C-alpha positions in Angstrom: 61.9 114.4 58.8 65.1 115.8 60.3 68.0 113.4 60.6 69.0 112.6 64.1 72.6 113.5 64.9 74.4 110.7 66.5 77.1 111.4 68.9 80.0 108.9 69.1 79.8 106.5 72.0 82.2 107.5 74.8 84.1 105.0 76.9 83.1 105.2 80.5 85.7 107.3 82.4 87.7 105.5 85.1 87.9 107.1 88.4 91.4 107.7 89.6 92.3 106.2 92.9 93.1 108.8 95.5 96.8 109.2 96.0 98.2 107.6 99.2 98.7 110.1 101.9 102.4 110.6 102.6 103.6 109.6 106.0 104.0 112.4 108.5 107.5 113.4 109.3 108.7 111.7 112.4 105.7 109.4 112.3 106.7 105.9 113.4 105.8 103.1 111.1 105.0 99.8 112.6 107.0 97.0 111.2 105.3 94.0 109.6 105.3 91.0 111.9 104.9 87.6 110.3 101.5 86.0 111.1 102.8 83.2 113.2 105.0 85.4 115.4 102.1 87.9 115.7 99.8 85.2 117.0 102.5 84.0 119.5 103.1 87.6 120.8 99.4 88.3 121.1 98.9 85.1 123.1 101.8 86.0 125.4 100.4 89.5 125.8 97.1 88.0 126.9 98.7 85.6 129.3 100.8 88.4 130.8 97.8 90.7 131.0 99.7 93.3 129.0 99.2 95.1 125.6 101.0 93.9 122.5 102.8 97.3 122.5 104.0 96.8 126.1 105.5 93.4 125.4 107.1 94.6 122.2 108.7 97.4 124.1 109.9 95.0 126.8 111.3 92.7 124.1 113.1 95.6 122.4 114.6 96.8 125.7 115.9 93.3 126.5 117.3 92.9 123.0 119.2 96.3 123.3 120.5 95.4 126.8 121.8 92.0 125.7 123.6 93.3 122.6 125.0 96.4 124.4 126.4 94.0 127.0 127.8 91.8 124.3 129.6 94.6 122.5 131.0 95.9 125.8 132.4 92.5 126.5 133.8 92.0 123.0 135.5 95.4 123.2 136.9 94.7 126.6 138.3 91.4 125.5 139.8 92.9 122.3 141.5 95.5 124.6 142.9 92.7 126.8 141.0 94.0 129.8 139.8 91.8 132.6 136.1 91.1 132.3 133.8 90.2 135.1 130.7 88.5 134.0 127.7 88.9 136.3 124.6 86.8 135.8 121.5 88.4 137.2 118.8 86.1 138.5 115.5 86.3 136.6 112.7 88.2 138.3 
């Protein structure tokens, strides 16, 4: 009777995870919004009958407008210029 050759037991090979795809150049990455704020914004978007992207864009525009005005005022005050403050009624 011939002796059976035994091959050593092999460990199962692990599949490698596919590498993450690199972001495309110029591709915008959405910032992470905390859960509570995300829920609030989505609720406002629904009440305003707008998309979340639309209200985020509106919020960013209002933020930029407010801070640009602020820095213009600070610069004018630092230069000892007269500053006229105009308050626009909300629409």
